[in-house]
Structures are given as structure tokens and as C-alpha cells.
C-alpha positions in Angstrom: 55.5 230.7 56.2 56.7 231.4 59.7 58.6 234.7 59.9 60.9 235.4 62.8 63.4 238.1 63.7 67.1 237.4 63.9 67.7 239.1 67.3 66.1 240.1 70.5 66.0 243.8 69.9 63.5 245.7 72.1 61.0 248.5 71.5 58.8 250.5 73.9 55.4 250.2 72.3 52.5 252.6 73.2 49.9 250.7 71.3 49.2 248.2 68.5 45.8 248.4 66.8 44.0 247.8 63.6 42.0 250.6 61.9 42.0 252.5 58.7 44.7 255.0 57.7 43.2 258.4 58.4 45.8 260.6 56.7 47.9 261.0 53.6 47.7 259.4 50.1 46.7 256.0 51.5 43.8 257.4 53.5 41.0 254.8 54.1 43.4 251.8 53.8 42.9 249.1 56.4 46.1 249.1 58.4 47.8 247.7 61.5 49.4 250.5 63.5 52.4 250.0 65.6 53.0 253.1 67.7 56.5 253.2 69.1 56.9 255.3 72.2 59.6 257.9 72.4 60.3 261.1 70.4 63.1 263.6 70.0 60.7 266.5 69.5 58.0 268.2 71.7 55.5 269.6 69.3 53.0 271.8 71.2 50.0 270.5 69.3 51.1 266.8 69.5 48.0 264.6 69.8 49.9 261.5 70.9 51.8 262.9 73.9 51.6 259.4 75.5 54.2 258.4 72.9 56.3 261.7 73.0 56.0 264.1 75.9 55.3 261.4 78.4 56.2 258.1 76.7 54.3 255.1 78.0 53.8 251.4 77.2 55.7 248.2 77.9 59.1 247.3 76.5 58.6 244.4 74.1 60.9 242.4 71.9 60.6 243.0 68.2 59.7 239.3 67.8 56.6 239.8 70.1 55.5 242.9 68.2 56.0 241.1 64.9 53.9 238.1 65.8 51.1 240.4 67.1 51.0 242.3 63.8 51.1 239.1 61.7 48.1 237.7 63.6 46.0 240.4 61.9 44.8 239.6 58.4 45.7 243.0 57.2 48.4 243.6 54.6 49.2 247.3 55.2 51.3 248.2 58.4 52.0 251.7 59.7 55.1 252.2 61.9 54.4 255.4 63.7 55.2 257.1 67.0 56.5 259.1 68.6 59.4 258.9 66.3 60.0 255.4 65.1 63.2 256.2 63.2 65.0 256.8 66.6 65.2 253.1 67.3 67.4 250.4 65.8 64.7 247.8 66.4 62.4 249.5 63.9 64.7 248.5 61.1 64.6 244.9 62.1 60.8 245.0 62.5 60.4 246.6 59.1 62.6 244.0 57.4 60.7 241.1 59.0 57.3 242.6 58.0 58.5 243.1 54.5 59.6 239.4 54.4 56.1 238.5 55.5 54.6 240.3 52.5 53.4 243.4 54.4 53.2 246.8 52.8 54.9 249.4 55.1 54.3 253.1 55.7 56.7 254.7 58.2 55.6 258.0 59.7 58.5 260.3 60.7 59.3 263.9 61.3 62.3 263.6 59.0 65.0 264.4 61.6 66.7 261.0 61.3 67.8 258.9 58.3 68.0 255.2 58.8 68.2 252.6 56.0 65.3 250.2 56.3 62.5 248.6 54.4 59.6 251.0 53.5 57.0 251.3 50.8 56.1 254.9 51.8 58.1 257.2 53.9 55.5 259.7 55.3 57.6 262.7 56.3 56.0 265.4 58.4 58.6 268.2 58.9 57.8 270.4 61.8 57.2 274.1 61.2 57.7 277.0 63.6 54.0 276.5 64.7 55.2 273.4 66.6 57.4 275.2 69.1 56.6 274.3 72.7 57.6 277.7 74.0 55.6 278.6 77.0 54.8 275.0 77.7 58.3 273.4 78.4 61.6 274.6 79.8 63.8 276.8 77.6 66.3 274.0 77.2 63.6 271.8 75.6 62.5 274.7 73.4 66.0 275.1 72.2 66.5 271.4 71.7 63.2 271.2 69.7 64.1 274.2 67.5 67.7 272.9 66.8 66.6 269.6 65.4 63.1 270.0 64.0 64.3 271.0 60.5 67.6 269.2 59.9 68.0 269.3 56.1 70.6 266.6 55.8 68.4 263.7 56.9 65.5 265.1 54.9 67.7 265.1 51.7 68.8 261.5 52.3 65.2 260.4 52.9 64.1 262.0 49.6 67.0 260.3 47.8 66.3 256.8 49.1 62.6 256.4 49.6 59.2 256.9 48.0 57.9 259.8 50.0 55.0 262.0 50.9 55.4 265.3 52.7 52.6 266.1 55.2 52.7 269.5 56.9 50.5 270.5 59.9 49.3 274.0 59.3 46.8 276.4 60.9 45.2 278.7 58.3 43.4 280.6 61.1 46.7 282.2 61.8 47.3 283.3 58.2 49.3 281.7 55.4 52.8 282.1 57.0 53.0 278.3 57.4 52.8 278.0 53.6 55.7 280.4 53.1 57.8 278.2 55.5 56.9 275.1 53.5 57.9 276.7 50.2 61.2 277.8 51.7 61.9 274.3 53.0 61.0 272.5 49.7 63.4 274.8 47.9 66.2 273.5 50.0 65.5 269.8 49.5 66.2 268.7 45.9 63.5 266.5 44.6 61.1 267.1 47.4 58.5 268.8 45.2 58.4 265.7 43.0 56.6 263.9 45.8 53.0 264.5 47.0 52.9 267.6 49.2 49.9 267.5 51.6 48.6 270.1 54.0 46.9 268.8 57.1 44.9 271.2 59.3 45.9 271.4 62.9 43.2 270.3 65.3 41.6 267.3 66.9 37.9 268.3 66.5 36.0 267.5 63.3 34.2 270.9 63.1 37.5 272.8 63.5 39.3 270.6 61.0 36.6 270.9 58.3 36.5 274.7 58.6 40.3 274.9 58.4 40.4 272.5 55.5 38.0 274.8 53.5 40.5 277.6 54.1 43.2 275.5 52.5 41.4 274.7 49.2 42.5 277.8 47.3 46.1 277.8 48.5 46.4 274.1 47.4 44.9 274.8 44.0 47.3 277.7 43.5 50.4 275.5 44.4 49.3 272.1 43.1 49.4 270.7 46.6 46.8 268.4 48.3 44.7 268.5 51.5 45.0 265.6 53.8 41.9 264.9 56.0 42.2 263.4 59.4 39.5 260.8 58.8 40.1 258.9 62.0 39.1 262.0 63.9 35.9 262.3 61.9 35.1 258.6 62.4 36.2 258.1 66.0 37.1 261.4 67.6 40.5 262.1 69.2 40.9 258.7 70.9 43.6 256.1 71.2 43.5 252.9 69.2 41.9 254.5 66.1 
């Protein structure tokens, strides 16, 4: 069946590639990734700055992106960024992919609520460790801090979607990140009924594995999970993986 979009909405696309999901509860799943370029945050440890700090890639119609994804014989699709929820065209793309029988994960920081098709909303709220202070202007720091933890869209996302929560943490700096997570979860009704995953900060396999070991006992104590970054183990910190 030929699936087409109903309009000519546009999206700036940093990359489209096929690999395996490296993070979260569907780790290891063959997936087509659509990385939308553009973000409302500036996380200091961001490993895809080409889709956030310095957005790159051509502006394409949703129809063009859809047809590229459908050419791949892969059922699972990940809409990521950047921040895909910023853009109206993502809702149209998600609807068309669902009509084509694809299973969708949408990766978001949780700062925006938008009704759209999704099988898994992968929410990664940004903790204070994400602040770009000392790396960007004070105006950008204030902007980042003012929107990184907006509870209203988080509450709506939990109410409307099957979710996982994925937090970037650095146990080398202590367990203060975990206190922040517990405080946040307490303010979002129902959040703790979804998988809570800790993902060690880093883009080097040796560092990641060491930090993951430090997270084992805290996860056991809280009933949380550790998310690997399997794509880093397999391919290193590279584009298109």
C-alpha cells in the first residue's frame, strides 16, 4: 500500500540512518532513526550538537522523509533530535508512519506536549548537570534553566502516552542527580509507574562501563534500571549509528 502525507510540511533533518536502538527498554531493536535538527535546550554534555547547538542538515518535505524511511525493511522507527516535538511536521510524519504499520519511539526532553502517534514516548528530562554555564552566554543559560523542567508538559505526556523515563547521570560526582530525579518524579503523578532508567553520562565505552557499575546498587535500592549506550560500545561516538 502506498502511504503518502496530506501536506507539504517541512523538517530540517540532520540524518536518517538504520542501526539498532542503543538505549532504553527497546535496546538492540533494529530501527530507522530520523534525527530532526533543532532544539530548545543546550545541554553541556550533548553528543548530537549538530542537531542542537549548531543545527545542520537540509530542509526536506515530510513526504521525502517518509518515503526514505519506508524504503528500509525495518518496522521500528525512532524520531529523535534535537527535539522533534518542537515541529508540527513531526506529528504528520508520525501519523503517516503509523498508517504504514511502523512502530514508533519518539525521543524527547519532555519540555513540549504535542498530540501525535507514538508507541513509546522516551522522555529524558534534563537535570541540573545539563547546564551550559561557562560554555554559552548567560541569556542561553537562563533560557535553558527556565524550560528544562517544565512540569506541565511532563504531566500531559505521562497521561497520554506509554512512556519510559531516561535520565543522564554522572555518579562520579556523587548521587545528587538521583535526589533530583526522586524530587521530579514526586511532582509528576504516575511517572513512577513507567520504567525509570539511569544512563551514565559519557561517550567513551570504558568511562560508561565504570559509571554503570557505580549505578548498580542505587538502581537495586530504588527499583530503577540501568540503560546502556550500546551504540557507543559497538561503533564509538559517531554519526549514523
